[in-house]
N, C-alpha and C positions, 0 to 999 in steps of 0.2 A: 530562131527568133527573127522578127522583122523589125526594121528601124527605118525612120525618115530622118534625114539631116537637113536642117534649116540653112538657108543661104548665107547666114553669117559665119558658118564653119567652112574651112577650106575643103576642096574637092578631095584632097588626100585623105581626109577623114573617112571616106567611103572604104578605102583599101584597109584602113585600120579596123573598122567594124567588120568588114568581110573577114579578115583574119581571125576574128573573135567568133565566127560562126553566124553572124547576121546576114540576113537578106536585106539589102539597103535600097531605099528610094531617096532620091535627092530632089528636093522641092523645085530646083532649077530645070529638072528634066520632066516635070509634070505640070508645066503651066502655072506654077505658084510663085514665081520670082516677083518680089515686091508686094505680094498679097498680105493682108493683115493677119495677125496672129490667130484670130478666130477661124479664118478660112483654113489656115494650115492645121490647126487643131482638129478641125472637122475632118480633114483629109486623113490625119493620123488615126482618129477614132473610126472612120469608116473602113480603113485598111487594117485596123487592129495592130498598129505598130508602135514601138517606143519612139518618142520624139526626142532627138538630140538637138540642143541649141545652145547658144551663148547669150541669147536674149533673155534678159531678167523678167520680162513681161510674162513669160511662161511659168515663172515661179510664183505668180500671184494665184493662190489657191481659192481666192474668191471667184475668179473667172475659170480656173482650171481646177475643179474640185478633186480632192482625193477620191479615188474609187471610181472615177468616171472615164478613165483612160487606161491605155496599156503601159503607162509609165512615161515620165518626163525626166530627161536628164539634162542638167544645166552645167556647162563648163565655165568655171571662174578662174581664169589665169591672168597673170600680169601682161600688160601690152608688150612688155620688153622680152617676153619669152618667145622664142622662135617657134614656128609651126611644128618643126621637127621635134623639138623639145616637148612641146605640149602633147603631140601624138604619143611620144614614148611614155610620158607620165600617165596619160589616159589609158593606154594599152595596159600598163601595170595595174591601175586602179580597177579596170573593167575585169581583170583576172580575179579579183577579190569578190565580185558580185556573183550571184546565183540568179538563174532565171526567175525565181520566186521573189526576188528583190524588187523587180520592176512594176508588175501590175498595180495600177492605182496609186503608185508612190511618186513623190518628187525626190529625185537624187541629184545631189549637187557635188560635182567633182572639182577639186582644187588641188594645188601642189601638195602631194602627200596626204590628201584627206578625202574621205567619202562621208557625206551626210545623207542619210535617208529619212526623209520627213514622210510620215504617214498619218492617216486618220487615227485619232485617238478614240478607243472604245470607252464610253462613259458607263 
């Protein structure tokens, strides 16, 4: 699988994702530092990658609709947690996800918890 990490995440997150088998793009290495969410989203769509961020703007399903992307993963952790601790928790949580869990869905990771939001079939 492929992933892009938003600039709000530490560069060490690249190592974590690579250890989980992802091919990783970092927006800072692709001329997207400081760009708006829409431009980063277009980059993720164009490259068919899962977007990892801590920016809650990407959780807005009105702008980033279910089923229109390869997956969006939002990290929600207390500011008091160290990067090392966050990475350890995220690594454990990602072990519980399957490749089929990502496409089109919004995944929210927080201490000890995974929430997967997806389009509801009517």
